[in-house]
N, C-alpha and C positions, 0 to 999 in steps of 0.2 A: 332518488337514486341511492342504493345501499353502498356501504363502504367497499364491499367486494366488487361491485359493479364499477365504482370509481377507479379502483386499482386496475381492473381489467381494461379500462380505457387508456391507461398509461402505457407508453412505449418508449423505451430508451435504446440508444445506440452505444455499445460498449467498444471503445477502441482498446485493442489488446486483450480481447476476451478469451484468448487461448493461453495466456501467460499464467504465472504463479498466482497473482491476485485475481486476475480476470476470470480464470476458470473456476475459482472458488466462488466468486460473486455470482457467476452464472448458475452454479449449483443451488445457491440460496434463492436466486430469483425463480428457479424452477419450482420451488416450494411455495412461492407467492403467486399472486394473480397478475403480476406485472409482466408485460410482454417485452421482449428485447430481441435485438439482433447484434451480430458481432462484425467488427472490422478488424482483420488480423492478417498479416502476411506470413505467419507460420514460422517465425524465426526460432521459436521454442517448441515447434511441433504442435500437434493437435491432440489434446487428451482424448482417450478412447471414447468416452461417453458424451463428449461435447458436441453440440450441433455445429454444422458446417458454417463457416463465415459467410454472411450475406455479401460483404465487400472484401474480397481477397485482394487488397491493394493497399499501398502506402497511404496513410491518412492525409498526407500532404496533397494527394490527388482527389480527395473528396470534394464535392461541390455542393452548391445550394440545393440542387435537385435531389442529391443523395440524402439530405436531411429531411426531406418532406415526409410527413407522417410520424416523425419522432417528437416527443415532448422534451427530451433531455439527452445530452451527450455526456458520457462518462469516459474521460480519457485516462486510461491506465497503460497507454503505450509509451513509446520513446525509450531512451536509454535509462536503465533502471538500477545501475550500480556504479560505484566509483571505479571498479576495475575495468568495466566496459567503456566508461567515459574516458579514462586515461588512455586506453588502447586506441581510441579513435575520437579525438576531440572535435574534429570537424563534423562527424556524424552526430555527435552529442548535441552540438549547437543547432544543427539542422533539425533534429528530432524534437529536442526539448525547448528550443527557443522559437525557431521558424515554424515548426509544426504546431506549437502551442499558439502562436500568433494567428496562424491560418484558421485553427479551430475557434479561437476567440472571435475572429472576424465573421466566420460563417454563422456561429451561434448568435452573435449580435444582430446580423442582418436578417436572420430567420426567426429572431425572438425566441430562441431556445435557451433553456437552462444549461449551463456548462459547468460540470464538476470535474476537477482534475487532481491527479496525484502530485503532491509536492513532498518535501522531506524535512523531518525534524533535524537532519544533519546540519541545516543552516544555523542551528543554535550551538554548534560545537564550542565548547569552552564554558557553557553555562551549567557546570556540574554542582556548584554551591547552592544555586537557587533554581527552582523550576521555571523554565522560560515560558513567558506568555506571548501571545501573538503580537502584542504591541511593543515588545522589547526591541531595542536597537540590536542589529546583527553585526558580528565581527566580520572582518574581511574573509571572503571565501578561501578555503584552504585548497580547493581543487576545482577542475572544470565542471564536475558534476554539481557541486554546491552552487557554483556561479550560475549554472543554467537554471537551477531552481529559484534562486533569488531573482534572476532576471525575468523569469516567467511571471512571478508574482507582481513584479513592477510593471510589466506589460499589461497585466490584468487591470491594475489600478489605473493606468493611463487610458486604456481602451474603454473601460466601463462595461455595461452589459450585465447579464444575470450570471455571474461567475462565482464559484465556490472553490477555494483552494484548501485541500486537505493535507496538512503537514503530518505525514506518517512517522511514528516512531519506527524502529527497526521491526519489520514484520516477521512474525513467527507463527508456526503452526502448520498443520497438514493441509495439502491442496492436491487436486487432481493433476496438476503439473508442478511437481515439487521442486523447491530449491533447497538442496541439502546443506549448502555452504553457509546459510544464515545462522547467526551465532547460537541460538538455543537449539535449532534444528540439528545442527552439527553435534552439539554436546550430547543430545539424547541419542542420536544415531550411533555415535561412537560408543556410548555407554551400552546400548543394546547389542551392538555387533561385536565389540571388542572388549567390553567391560573396563573401558578406560575413558577418562575425560581429560582433555588438555585445556588448560586455561593460562592465558597470558594477560598482562595488564589487569590483574585481579581487582585493583581498587578503582578502575575506570567505571564511570557510571553511564547508564544508557536508558533512554526511554524505549520501551518495547510495546508492540501492538499485536495482539492476537488477531490472526486473520479472520477468525469468527466475529470478533468485535468490529473489525474493519467493514466486512460485508454487511453486517447488521446496521451499522451507522449509515453507510451509503444508501441502503434501502430506505431507512427512516427519513433521510434527507430527500430522497426522490418522492416519497409519499407525502412529505410535509407540504402543506399548502401555503405556509408563511413565505414571505419574500426573503429567504435566507441569502446572505451575501457576505463575501469577504473570506478571510483566512481563519481556519480552525485547526487547532492541534488535536491529533488523535493518538492516544497512548493508553494501554491497559494498565501499565504500572511502570515505575522506575526501579532500577536495580543495578548493583555492581556486578561485574563479571564473576567475582568470587561467590556472591550469593546465588547466582544462577548455577554455577558448578556444584556448589554444596547441596543445593536442593535436588539437582539431578542425581547426585551421588546418593543422597538419602533415600530417594525413591527407587533407585535401580541397584544399589549396592556397588556401583562402579567406583574404581579408584581415581582420585583426582591427581593429575600430574601438572606441575607448574612449569611453563615454558618461559623463555626469555621475553622481556617486554618488546612490543612493537609499536609503531606509530598507529594510533587509533582514535576514534571519536570519543568524546567525553561530554555528555549533555543529558539533562533531564528536562521534562516538559510538564507544564500545567495543563489540565483539561477542563478547567472551570468554565471556559466559554462554551464549549460544546455541551457540557452537562447542564448549563443554564439555558441553552437553546433548545435542547431535547430533554425535557424533564423526565425522570424515571428511567433513563438509560443506565445500564449496568455494564461492568467490565469483568472479564474473566481474571482470576488471579493466577499467580505463577504456578501453583501446584496443579490447577486445572489444566493449564496449557501443557505442562510436562506430562501429566497422566495421559492426555490424549495423544501426544507424540509417542509415548511409550507403546500405547496400543497400536498406533500406526506402524511403527517400525517392527514391533513384535510379530505383526502379521506378514512380514516379509516384503513390505512395500519399500524395497531398497533399489529402486530404479528410477530413471529420470522422468519418464512420461507414463503415467498410470493409464 
């Protein structure tokens, strides 16, 4: 059997396939031979060119029958930001902890691979050294981080074929755009108002190109090795000031300095994923900024493309 035929035999279920990350991943899967279906309740709408969700229901309502025919479950659903988590802590625990446990159980009982989104924000405070997957974690600073730490602990306890991907702050253009994410906002403001606002200029952050994210998820799905455990994903580490100055250099926009606010401060090592998937490359800051400039310069200044 050829490699293309083997890929054609793969079928994955994407939880949250209409969201910021999920809609981008689906676009990249459309370019591959990997078949997929979507489970999404439409909280962020449906991107114009996205396929209809096979399961238009809460992922907590999925059952073993629903998973028949799938090789892998990719969970990009749940509460995806600190602001949303703070707004409704009960819903956050329901989605990110109970929902995760439910999918863990279904995947284990049906012998499916289970890949899910975690967050590098659990490394908050690790700005002096790049955090690795085995580093001890500081106490959670909010309910969102608590839900991510708890999910990883549940995975460890339950066993099964699970892979936790600790994302750096995700950046880049998507069919269902999130304009408020740090670099997206800087570039959008630069293109639309010729102004960039930066606070906490010395704070450090691990950032992940959405192109790199989708590429790595697809590589993991295609990989026949028995991958397991926690993996950091970040394209690069940067200070807020470095981001702003590079956006300014490429757009000519003026940098304005705002008052400091409470924010994350962490960097991440990606040695583990790079050793696991040899040959994988990451976009650099200038590449991501240039693509965002093109995106916003074309008038893509609306929520749901």
